[in-house]
Each structure stands twice: as C-alpha cells, then as structure tokens.
N, C-alpha and C positions, 0 to 999 in steps of 0.2 A: 570899903567893901560894899558891894551891892549883892544882895541875895534875894532872888525872886523866882517866879514861874516864868518859863521861857515865853509864854503867851503875852507877857507884859514887857518884853524887852524893848519895845518901841518907846516906852516911857523915858528911856535913858539916852535918847538922842540929844545932841547938843553939848555934851561934855567935851568931846574932842572929835575932830574929823576922822581920825583913825578908828576911834570907837564906833562912829557912825558907819564906817565901811564894814567893820566886823558885824554890826547889827544887820546891815543889808544882807551880808553873806548868810547869817543865821536864819533870817526870815525866808530866804530863797532856796536854801540847801537842805536836802535830806541827809543828815549826818551819817545815817546808816549806809549811804551809797559811797561815802568817801573811802579811799584806800588807806591802809595803815601807813603811817609815816607823814611826811610833810606835804601840805597842799598850799601853794602860794595863792594869796588873795590880792595883796598889793606889795609885791616885792618883799623886802625885809621889814616893811612897816607893819604889815598885817599878814599873818600866816597861821594855818591850822596844823596841829600835830594830832593824829589819831593813833592811839596806842591801846594795847591790851596789857593789863597788869593784874597783880594780885594785891588786894588790900591787905594791910598788915596791922598788927596791934599797935596802938598809939605809941607805946614805949620803944618800938623799933624804928620810929621815924623822927625826923627833925623838921623844924620850921624852915622854910626856904624864903629867901629874899631876892628880889630882882629890882634893878634900878632903871633899866632902859625900857622894860616892857611891863605892862599889866597882863594878867592872865584872865581869860574867860574860860571857866571850866564847866563842861557839860557831860554828864554820864549818859552814854548811849545804851549800855547794858550794865546791869548791876547797880548797887547803891554803896556809896562811901560816905564818910563824914569828912568834912574839911574844917579845920580849926583855924581861927584867926588869932594871932598873938596880940594880947592887949598891953602887957607890961612885964617888967622883970626879965629883960632879954640878956642872954649870955651866949656869946659867939661860940659856935662849934667849928665851922669851916670858914676861914676868912673870905670876904667877898672878892670875887675875881671879875674884874671888868670885862675880860675877854669872854668869859662864859656867862656873864650877867647872872651870877649865882653866888650866894653865900648861905650858910645855915646857922641856926641858933636854937636855943631853948627859950621857953617863955614861962614865967611863973603863973600867969593867968591867961585864959583864952576863951573865946566864944566858939561854940560848936554848931555847925550847920549840917543838916542831913540832906544829902543830895538825892540822886535817883531820877527816875523818869520825870520829865517835865520841869526840872529846876535848873537854874544856872547860878553861878557866882562869879563876880568880877573881883579879883584880888588886885588892888591897886599897887603900883610900883612902890617899893620900900615898905610894903605892908607884909609882915611875916605871916606866912600861911603854911599849913601842914595838910597836904592832900593825901588821899589814898588810905585813910584810917578805916579800919574794918567797922562796918555798921551792923554786922550780923555774922551768921555762920558761912553764908555763901560769899566768898571773897573775890570772885571773878569780876573783873571790870573791863569794860571797853569804854574809853572816854575820848573826848575831843578837848584839847586845850588850844584856844586861839590866843596867840601872842599879839599884843597890840602895843606898838611903839609909843612911848610918851612923847608928846609934841613939845617942842621948846619955843 
C-alpha cells in the first residue's frame, strides 16, 4: 500500500512500467473532466474507471482482493475511508480469476482517510475495503485506475 498526497505521486516512479504510465496520466489529467465509466490509458494494462457511489457503513462492506491489478484510488468529490487488511482473513466470496475479484473479512486493518488531494495504491493481493463512510455526507465521485501487475 502507498498512501500519500497526489502532489507527491512522482516519488513512486520506478516500481513498474505500468505504474509509471498511470502516474503520467494522473499528472497530466484533470480527473474532473473524465466521463463516468472506463477510460483506456494503455489498453487492458492501465485504465481508469470513474464512478459515482454512496459510501456505506463499514459493516456493510467486505475487503476485496485482486491478483492481476493494483488499484490507484482517488476521490474526485467527497471523502471516504479505505481500510487495508492486515491479518486474520476469512474468505467471503471465492476469488474469480475471470473477474479478478474475491472478498474477505479481516480481523485487523489500517484505516486511511481519503478526500481531496490524496491517493492510495492498493497492491495486488492486498485486501482493501473502499467506500467506507467518513462522515454524514456519503456521496462520492471517484477514479480507480487499474494497473496490471507485470510479470
């Protein structure tokens, strides 16, 4: 997991070529100008999904796991909490390679407050729980950039 201010994203170059492509995109793009839905950046290796959602109570959500992609999550409007699972995992939904998705619970987690100017990179195979309510206003508009893990 990487959690930082978007103004510092340049610091994380060199981890992977695909992550560098995503960093280039974030440095050059006004996320407010992107349409809802998928925006291709580098075919199926790097792409953005802009969505509107309602944050929920933490107990209404599950940790999700991806193996093919890491997620870069950025709140465009609103504020959410994203939790990173630390240990004590129990599977909820078995992992589907086709969907690159599985879900679980975690006994312990670390909590990150998102909102304007912040980003988080959830690494592949790192359980993360996005869209947890951070306050009374639960409206979110967010961008999730999917970054393929390089082999």
